[in-house]
C-alpha positions, -999 to 999 in steps of 0.1 A, spaced: 489 -298 399 455 -297 416 425 -279 402 426 -242 411 423 -207 397 446 -185 376 464 -160 398 464 -135 369 429 -135 356 410 -156 381 398 -182 356 392 -218 368 421 -241 358 418 -277 348 437 -302 369 474 -304 360 473 -272 338 506 -254 332 492 -225 312 459 -207 318 434 -216 291 419 -181 294 449 -157 295 478 -180 286 499 -172 316 523 -197 330 506 -208 362 532 -233 371 554 -204 383 528 -191 408 505 -211 430 469 -210 418 447 -194 443 411 -184 441 404 -148 433 397 -125 462 361 -116 466 355 -79 462 347 -62 495 310 -60 503 296 -25 500 291 -9 533 255 -14 545 236 16 557 224 13 593 186 8 596 168 40 606 158 40 642 126 53 654 133 85 673 124 85 710 93 105 719 101 140 730 81 163 752 70 182 721 56 152 703 38 139 734 22 172 741 9 173 705 -6 138 710 -23 149 742 -36 182 728 -50 164 698 -69 139 720 -83 167 741 -93 186 710 -114 157 698 -134 155 731 -165 173 716 -166 146 689 -165 116 712 -179 125 746 -214 130 734 -240 140 759 -273 125 748 -305 142 757 -328 125 782 -355 127 756 -340 96 741 -357 76 768 -390 84 750 -378 61 722 -380 32 747 -415 41 755 -428 52 722 -411 27 699 -431 -4 713 -463 16 711 -456 25 674 -448 -11 667 -480 -22 684 -502 1 663 -483 -8 632 -491 -45 637 -527 -36 644 -531 -17 612 -515 -45 592 -537 -73 606 -569 -54 611 -569 -38 577 -560 -69 557 -583 -58 529 -574 -22 530 -542 -13 511 -541 21 529 -542 5 563 -515 -20 554 -492 7 541 -498 28 573 -491 -2 595 -459 -11 576 -448 26 578 -454 26 616 -436 -7 621 -406 5 601 -405 38 621 -406 19 655 -378 -4 644 -356 25 631 -361 45 663 -351 16 686 -321 6 664 -309 42 663 -309 44 701 -287 13 704 -265 25 676 -258 58 693 -251 42 727 -226 17 712 -210 43 689 -205 67 718 -188 40 738 -164 31 710 -155 67 703 -148 77 739 -128 45 746 -107 51 714 -100 88 724 -92 78 760 -67 52 747 -48 78 727 -49 102 756 -35 77 781 -7 67 757 2 103 753 3 109 791 25 79 796 50 90 770 49 125 784 59 114 818 86 91 804 102 119 783 100 145 810 115 121 836 144 113 812 149 149 804 151 158 841 171 127 850 143 116 874 133 84 857 139 64 889 115 87 909 84 78 888 90 41 883 61 31 905 36 55 889 46 47 854 43 10 862 7 15 874 -2 37 844 12 11 819 -6 -17 836 -40 1 837 -35 13 801 -27 -23 789 -57 -38 807 -81 -12 793 -67 -14 758 -70 -52 758 -106 -53 771 -121 -23 753 -122 -35 717 -146 -18 693 -181 -33 691 -199 -31 658 -226 -4 664 -244 -11 632 -245 -49 635 -256 -48 672 -282 -22 665 -298 -44 638 -295 -76 658 -310 -59 688 -342 -53 669 -343 -88 652 -334 -108 683 -346 -92 716 -320 -111 737 -292 -93 718 -306 -60 730 -302 -73 766 -266 -83 759 -259 -48 745 -273 -32 777 -253 -57 798 -219 -49 782 -225 -12 781 -232 -12 818 -201 -33 827 -178 -16 803 -184 20 815 -182 11 852 -149 -7 847 -136 20 825 -144 48 849 -129 30 879 -96 22 862 -92 55 845 -97 72 879 -67 52 892 -47 60 860 -52 98 862 -44 97 899 -11 79 892 -3 105 865 -10 134 888 14 119 914 41 114 888 36 149 874 40 163 909 73 146 913 85 161 880 75 196 889 44 196 866 16 214 885 -12 190 878 -37 185 906 -60 154 906 -95 168 905 -126 157 924 -137 126 905 -171 112 914 -171 76 904 -200 61 884 -227 43 904 -218 6 908 -247 -8 889 -250 -46 887 -255 -55 851 -265 -91 861 -292 -79 886 -305 -54 860 -307 -82 834 -327 -105 858 -351 -76 868 -357 -68 831 -366 -104 823 -388 -109 855 -407 -76 849 -413 -84 813 -391 -57 800 -405 -28 820 -373 -24 840 -355 -19 807 -368 17 806 -349 26 838 -319 6 827 -316 24 794 -321 57 812 -289 49 833 -270 40 801 -280 74 786 -271 96 816 -243 77 836 -215 83 810 -222 121 813 -207 119 848 -176 103 834 -173 128 806 -175 156 832 -146 142 851 -126 140 819 -134 176 811 -123 189 846 -90 169 844 -82 178 808 -90 215 812 -67 216 843 -40 197 824 -39 219 792 -23 250 808 6 229 822 16 215 788 
């Protein structure tokens, strides 16, 4: 008899065994077969993520709009005085340090002025970059909520096919903006802008390019949303959207270098005030959208 298993207790049998060494049963009368494996316990199905509903998408949109006052910060034009005053403060600070070499009071005054000038300049760059990051992050959440809202409404009304083109445009723009608008370290760039002057030029360069591209693409995104909403019976009208001036970051960079930094005063002025126009367009669109939700 070949090696097998006891049909009574399931113990392994040695080759040629007549009796089971475990339970003593006569295994020669029954063929030795391996014991049946106990049935595997039923597995629970993995929980599936519920599809977004109109209620959840509305909550996302409302939350993004509610945070507008925290992210779309309108900076006073008085900040441009920092660009003018900060170099003067630094100049007088250095003068006090070098002229009053043998006067502790003059040296302390010079160091204090130098520190103040550096802090003011760094603070301006920090606020500009931080405002960019916060607005882009809020816009990202808002766009995602609007896409999901159109998807859920179209599915609910059985009109998914009617808004395929608009949804495709919205997803494409949202994906491009999300990939290109990563956060910039406001603190790090603010410090480096003071230590290395060329870093400040790079900050001004990407702030100019980023906001112009953001404004142009979001205008197209909201236009596609308004068209899709109209097809679904949602009364959202695309508002008048005045695009940001098409400022050439490359040209501004050259002019700043050629004019020994004087053009930077005007350039920073545009960086302070231009985003306000984009924020105004957001406000008009979002205030018109809220009653329809």
